[in-house]
ROGU-165352 format. One record per residue (C-alpha): x, y, z; residue in one letter; residue number from 1. Coordinates in Angstrom, 3 decimals, decimal comma. Example, Ala and Ser with C-alpha at 12.3 -4.5 7.8 and 13.67 -1.06 7.14 Angstrom:
u  v  w  residu  num
12,300  -4,500  7,800  A  1
13,670  -1,060  7,140  S  2
//
This chain:
u  v  w  residu  num
19,309  10,258  -27,133  X  1
21,450  8,267  -24,693  X  2
20,685  10,819  -21,988  X  3
16,954  10,448  -22,646  X  4
17,331  6,665  -22,447  X  5
19,383  6,472  -19,278  X  6
18,033  9,406  -17,231  X  7
14,874  7,519  -16,073  X  8
17,040  4,477  -15,355  X  9
19,368  6,498  -13,144  X  10
16,433  8,139  -11,356  X  11
14,836  4,732  -10,633  X  12
18,187  3,441  -9,382  X  13
18,704  6,447  -7,086  X  14
15,187  6,126  -5,615  X  15
15,736  2,421  -4,970  X  16
19,149  3,007  -3,415  X  17
17,811  5,783  -1,193  X  18
15,016  3,571  0,134  X  19
17,476  0,788  0,926  X  20
20,323  2,727  2,552  X  21
18,337  5,463  4,284  X  22
19,227  5,662  7,976  X  23
15,673  6,611  8,860  X  24
13,423  3,905  10,269  X  25
11,308  3,356  7,185  X  26
10,023  -0,183  7,627  X  27
9,865  -3,310  5,517  X  28
7,463  -1,922  2,887  X  29
9,861  0,828  1,802  X  30
12,756  -1,623  1,724  X  31
10,752  -3,866  -0,585  X  32
9,850  -0,833  -2,704  X  33
13,549  0,049  -2,839  X  34
14,438  -3,422  -4,151  X  35
11,639  -3,101  -6,712  X  36
13,018  0,211  -8,021  X  37
16,558  -1,227  -8,226  X  38
15,379  -4,305  -10,112  X  39
13,171  -2,192  -12,334  X  40
16,060  0,127  -13,189  X  41
18,165  -2,882  -14,207  X  42
15,322  -4,221  -16,381  X  43
15,100  -0,830  -18,113  X  44
18,881  -0,812  -18,511  X  45
18,833  -4,251  -20,182  X  46
15,988  -3,250  -22,506  X  47
17,822  -0,044  -23,468  X  48
21,073  -1,935  -23,982  X  49
19,273  -4,356  -26,269  X  50
18,109  -1,358  -28,314  X  51
21,477  0,413  -28,652  X  52
23,594  -2,688  -29,283  X  53
22,431  -2,590  -32,902  X  54
24,323  0,726  -33,158  X  55
27,319  -0,156  -30,973  X  56
28,892  -3,475  -31,895  X  57
31,180  -3,348  -28,859  X  58
28,159  -4,009  -26,648  X  59
27,412  -7,327  -28,344  X  60
30,008  -9,163  -26,267  X  61
28,693  -7,694  -22,995  X  62
24,972  -8,265  -23,544  X  63
24,942  -12,046  -22,798  X  64
26,177  -11,278  -19,281  X  65
23,394  -8,715  -18,830  X  66
20,847  -11,318  -19,927  X  67
21,948  -13,597  -17,081  X  68
20,324  -11,192  -14,615  X  69
17,612  -9,766  -16,874  X  70
15,336  -12,809  -16,965  X  71
15,460  -13,606  -13,214  X  72
14,918  -9,941  -12,384  X  73
11,886  -9,725  -14,667  X  74
10,432  -12,758  -12,856  X  75
11,030  -10,987  -9,522  X  76
8,967  -7,899  -10,419  X  77
5,436  -9,343  -9,857  X  78
6,652  -10,954  -6,627  X  79
7,966  -7,610  -5,371  X  80
4,709  -5,842  -6,276  X  81
2,796  -8,354  -4,135  X  82
5,261  -8,205  -1,214  X  83
5,210  -4,404  -1,286  X  84
1,408  -4,251  -1,156  X  85
1,257  -6,884  1,599  X  86
4,007  -5,396  3,769  X  87
2,618  -1,884  3,364  X  88
-1,009  -2,739  4,077  X  89
-0,105  -4,779  7,148  X  90
2,582  -2,241  8,148  X  91
4,782  -5,041  9,433  X  92
8,087  -3,931  10,906  X  93
9,578  -7,371  11,363  X  94
12,777  -8,355  9,632  X  95
12,587  -9,803  6,165  X  96
12,650  -13,549  6,796  X  97
12,385  -16,829  4,967  X  98
8,661  -16,316  4,340  X  99
9,711  -13,594  1,883  X  100
12,456  -15,558  0,143  X  101
10,247  -18,551  -0,617  X  102
8,455  -16,394  -3,204  X  103
11,695  -16,047  -5,155  X  104
12,164  -19,770  -5,832  X  105
11,331  -19,487  -9,569  X  106
13,527  -16,390  -10,203  X  107
16,433  -18,039  -8,334  X  108
15,945  -21,177  -10,410  X  109
16,070  -19,035  -13,561  X  110
19,271  -17,358  -12,351  X  111
20,931  -20,710  -11,691  X  112
19,826  -21,998  -15,118  X  113
21,373  -18,936  -16,828  X  114
24,579  -19,031  -14,784  X  115
25,338  -22,733  -15,173  X  116
26,651  -22,663  -18,787  X  117
28,947  -19,728  -17,927  X  118
30,252  -21,456  -14,815  X  119
30,962  -24,677  -16,703  X  120
32,336  -22,805  -19,730  X  121
29,969  -24,746  -21,994  X  122
28,652  -21,997  -24,282  X  123
28,311  -23,984  -27,479  X  124
25,842  -22,702  -30,124  X  125
23,495  -25,554  -29,214  X  126
23,524  -24,637  -25,497  X  127
22,994  -20,963  -26,302  X  128
20,036  -21,871  -28,509  X  129
18,449  -23,991  -25,749  X  130
19,063  -21,192  -23,251  X  131
17,347  -18,700  -25,546  X  132
14,328  -20,980  -25,882  X  133
14,120  -21,482  -22,114  X  134
14,365  -17,740  -21,432  X  135
11,771  -16,999  -24,106  X  136
9,422  -19,479  -22,405  X  137
10,063  -17,966  -18,961  X  138
9,311  -14,467  -20,241  X  139
6,253  -15,263  -22,342  X  140
4,680  -17,926  -20,118  X  141
6,119  -18,043  -16,585  X  142
6,277  -14,244  -16,298  X  143
2,611  -13,968  -17,335  X  144
1,504  -16,640  -14,835  X  145
3,470  -15,007  -12,029  X  146
1,858  -11,661  -12,800  X  147
-1,632  -13,162  -12,763  X  148
-1,031  -15,039  -9,513  X  149
0,708  -12,287  -7,554  X  150
-1,371  -9,355  -8,782  X  151
-4,602  -11,187  -7,960  X  152
-3,261  -11,954  -4,479  X  153
-2,106  -8,345  -4,059  X  154
-5,611  -7,180  -4,972  X  155
-7,190  -9,578  -2,452  X  156
-4,879  -8,407  0,356  X  157
-5,488  -4,784  -0,608  X  158
-9,292  -5,076  -0,626  X  159
-9,535  -7,145  2,553  X  160
-7,473  -4,744  4,603  X  161
-8,358  -1,360  3,128  X  162
-12,012  -2,120  3,907  X  163
-11,104  -2,529  7,591  X  164
-9,732  0,989  8,035  X  165
-13,091  2,372  9,153  X  166
-13,367  -0,369  11,766  X  167
-10,200  0,802  13,510  X  168
-9,585  4,456  12,668  X  169
-11,769  7,501  13,205  X  170
-10,167  9,214  10,206  X  171
-9,104  8,341  6,668  X  172
-6,933  11,307  5,666  X  173
-3,378  10,151  5,021  X  174
-4,062  6,448  5,550  X  175
-6,211  5,508  2,568  X  176
-4,741  3,020  0,112  X  177
-6,582  4,225  -2,997  X  178
-3,516  5,930  -4,422  X  179
-1,720  2,556  -4,466  X  180
-3,912  1,713  -7,454  X  181
-1,642  4,014  -9,463  X  182
1,327  1,840  -8,563  X  183
-0,348  -1,297  -9,899  X  184
-1,687  0,535  -12,984  X  185
1,822  1,786  -13,702  X  186
3,265  -1,693  -13,385  X  187
0,553  -3,114  -15,636  X  188
1,321  -0,381  -18,183  X  189
4,932  -1,531  -18,156  X  190
3,931  -5,183  -18,693  X  191
1,429  -4,221  -21,383  X  192
3,973  -2,153  -23,311  X  193
6,632  -4,820  -22,949  X  194
4,469  -7,507  -24,530  X  195
2,214  -5,683  -26,972  X  196
4,523  -2,978  -28,274  X  197
7,953  -3,351  -29,780  X  198
10,728  -2,422  -27,345  X  199
13,343  -3,352  -29,926  X  200
12,104  -0,508  -32,114  X  201
12,001  2,022  -29,272  X  202
12,580  1,238  -25,579  X  203
10,783  4,440  -24,621  X  204
7,412  2,717  -24,995  X  205
8,359  0,247  -22,279  X  206
9,159  2,488  -19,364  X  207
7,697  5,930  -19,925  X  208
4,115  4,920  -18,873  X  209
5,376  3,283  -15,721  X  210
7,904  5,956  -14,833  X  211
5,269  8,685  -15,003  X  212
3,112  6,821  -12,512  X  213
6,022  5,712  -10,324  X  214
6,940  9,354  -9,662  X  215
3,356  9,965  -8,572  X  216
3,512  6,855  -6,411  X  217
6,703  7,929  -4,694  X  218
5,447  11,441  -3,929  X  219
2,215  10,044  -2,474  X  220
4,016  7,319  -0,525  X  221
5,968  9,950  1,408  X  222
2,680  11,488  2,576  X  223
1,186  8,190  3,695  X  224
0,892  7,743  7,439  X  225
1,752  4,365  8,989  X  226
-1,243  2,058  9,219  X  227
-1,388  -1,015  11,379  X  228
-4,591  -3,003  11,136  X  229
-4,537  -5,075  14,295  X  230
-8,049  -6,077  15,234  X  231
-6,863  -9,133  17,060  X  232
-7,366  -10,285  20,643  X  233
-4,565  -8,125  21,990  X  234
-5,985  -5,449  24,328  X  235
-5,512  -6,371  27,977  X  236
-8,394  -6,205  30,378  X  237
-6,803  -3,821  32,837  X  238
-9,160  -4,876  35,656  X  239
-7,503  -8,247  36,148  X  240
-4,508  -8,160  33,801  X  241
-5,958  -10,885  31,612  X  242
-7,100  -10,965  28,031  X  243
-10,785  -11,288  27,331  X  244
-11,843  -14,761  26,353  X  245
-12,539  -15,617  22,734  X  246
-15,989  -17,011  23,475  X  247
-19,233  -15,376  22,284  X  248
-20,397  -12,298  24,147  X  249
-23,628  -12,572  26,096  X  250
-26,414  -10,075  25,456  X  251
-25,832  -8,579  28,899  X  252
-22,105  -8,160  28,203  X  253
-22,798  -6,539  24,839  X  254
-25,189  -4,037  26,441  X  255
-22,562  -3,305  29,102  X  256
-19,930  -2,606  26,418  X  257
-22,269  -0,194  24,611  X  258
-22,979  1,700  27,825  X  259
-19,293  1,875  28,743  X  260
-18,464  3,059  25,241  X  261
-21,039  5,842  25,159  X  262
-20,229  7,032  28,692  X  263
-16,513  7,122  27,917  X  264
-16,904  8,971  24,617  X  265
-19,330  11,522  26,014  X  266
-17,523  12,213  29,287  X  267
-14,003  12,430  27,903  X  268
-15,004  13,904  24,520  X  269
-12,271  11,747  23,017  X  270
-14,035  12,056  19,652  X  271
-12,366  15,468  19,365  X  272
-8,971  13,717  19,034  X  273
-8,285  13,682  15,304  X  274
-6,198  10,501  15,303  X  275
-8,392  8,469  17,639  X  276
-8,421  4,694  17,039  X  277
-10,599  1,886  18,301  X  278
-7,631  0,603  20,308  X  279
-7,437  3,876  22,253  X  280
-11,116  3,656  23,169  X  281
-10,931  -0,068  23,956  X  282
-8,072  0,555  26,339  X  283
-10,020  3,333  28,078  X  284
-13,025  1,120  28,738  X  285
-10,879  -1,963  29,440  X  286
-12,288  -4,191  26,727  X  287
-10,805  -6,196  23,890  X  288
-10,720  -4,110  20,699  X  289
-11,982  -6,959  18,506  X  290
-15,004  -7,363  20,803  X  291
-15,656  -3,641  20,654  X  292
-15,538  -3,714  16,864  X  293
-17,912  -6,671  16,820  X  294
-20,414  -4,869  19,077  X  295
-20,288  -1,776  16,863  X  296
-20,812  -3,840  13,709  X  297
-23,449  -6,252  15,020  X  298
-25,404  -4,296  17,645  X  299
-25,110  -0,685  16,493  X  300
-24,879  -1,596  12,774  X  301
-22,017  0,793  12,193  X  302
-18,229  0,970  12,067  X  303
-15,887  2,814  14,389  X  304
-15,301  5,779  12,049  X  305
-19,022  6,435  11,496  X  306
-19,754  6,049  15,213  X  307
-17,118  8,613  16,202  X  308
-18,079  10,932  13,342  X  309
-21,683  11,005  14,590  X  310
-20,435  12,682  17,795  X  311
-18,217  15,042  15,826  X  312
-21,094  16,049  13,565  X  313
-23,389  16,756  16,540  X  314
-20,670  18,958  18,014  X  315
-20,231  20,679  14,650  X  316
-23,976  21,329  14,356  X  317
-23,929  23,024  17,759  X  318
-20,992  25,217  16,726  X  319
-22,631  26,113  13,392  X  320
-25,766  27,284  15,244  X  321
-23,855  29,202  17,934  X  322
-23,404  32,888  17,114  X  323
-20,177  32,969  19,152  X  324
-18,552  30,920  16,405  X  325
-19,783  32,956  13,434  X  326
-16,228  33,980  12,635  X  327
-15,147  30,336  12,309  X  328
-14,654  29,012  8,793  X  329
-15,891  25,542  7,828  X  330
-12,301  24,342  7,842  X  331
-11,726  25,733  11,341  X  332
-14,876  23,998  12,588  X  333
-13,783  20,717  11,021  X  334
-10,492  20,902  12,923  X  335
-12,266  21,931  16,119  X  336
-14,441  18,809  16,131  X  337
-11,692  16,326  15,251  X  338
-11,581  16,032  11,468  X  339
-8,245  16,074  9,690  X  340
-9,475  17,797  6,539  X  341
-12,325  19,959  5,316  X  342
-13,251  17,447  2,601  X  343
-13,617  14,530  5,033  X  344
-15,726  16,781  7,295  X  345
-18,009  17,798  4,409  X  346
-18,435  14,186  3,287  X  347
-19,201  12,885  6,784  X  348
-21,593  15,767  7,477  X  349
-23,511  15,225  4,241  X  350
-23,702  11,468  4,807  X  351
-25,190  11,890  8,292  X  352
-27,242  15,096  7,914  X  353
-28,134  15,010  4,237  X  354
-26,599  18,394  3,442  X  355
-23,245  20,151  3,628  X  356
-22,245  22,223  6,699  X  357
-22,696  25,458  4,724  X  358
-26,190  24,431  3,631  X  359
-27,066  23,431  7,194  X  360
-25,912  26,796  8,551  X  361
-27,782  28,725  5,876  X  362
-30,975  26,722  6,421  X  363
-30,920  27,270  10,183  X  364
-29,768  30,912  10,133  X  365
//
């Protein structure tokens, strides 16, 4: 039974430790995820200890010291979920600075409040009772408010930025954020079980739902490619070494950008590059990437991914109709024209042509 209790705790601890001490350049988001797993493993440890202390009286004297960290760590969990989502979506590689630590004001306050009686040696029954009331309030009220605030903000950051992927990238394979939903669902399952079920009766109900999803999260996270959404005024105009101005584009300038864009794409066939981004194209035609995105959205009524995919699909249609390529599979054709996966090729083809590549080939045979 003890093995069943502590095995998931040890696994969570090892994952967290690995993410923190790994010598590989893994970025801020994985560091934050590592801290989350470490804190989560301690929370599970405290919950399990609370369960087994009814069987082992020797633990009774140790448990108050565990509680000192338990309540502040629980208050840190929603903060870490938000910081992980934000740092991952923005793919920021800067050092963790004071803008991160300000979010931990309430947990630090809770830690100080729990430590003070031990430091002063004033653990009278009355003080202990007041401390229990304060911790109960922090867990049942403050913890809930922190979860609402930070999860809502995590959702806002997630939606705002995941929707911009198609404006910057010509592909979605390996950079979509949809799987991150499992991370939040797992965390919510943990919170739900902690409040609505009875962890004192069986601590398994608290962490098994989350742990199942966290393993899925970790395996998917390793396959996620770095994403940096940077549609800002940052691409240099290589003609004069200056940045484009932030003023509105004239109709003549917008037409010029469209012509440059089409000529560049068609002459270089850069659409065949499977990891092409709007920044690559903007640099080629010496225009600010945010302006280019604006022209695509406003004048051509499309996003960068759909624009590039239209060229890829036309190339694919030519290959599908060419007898020289009869031996090519659909997957081979998708790679030939710049798609990273067969499924993304099929979806893009059907969206633009109204049928799958196989149906198109059969219809025009």
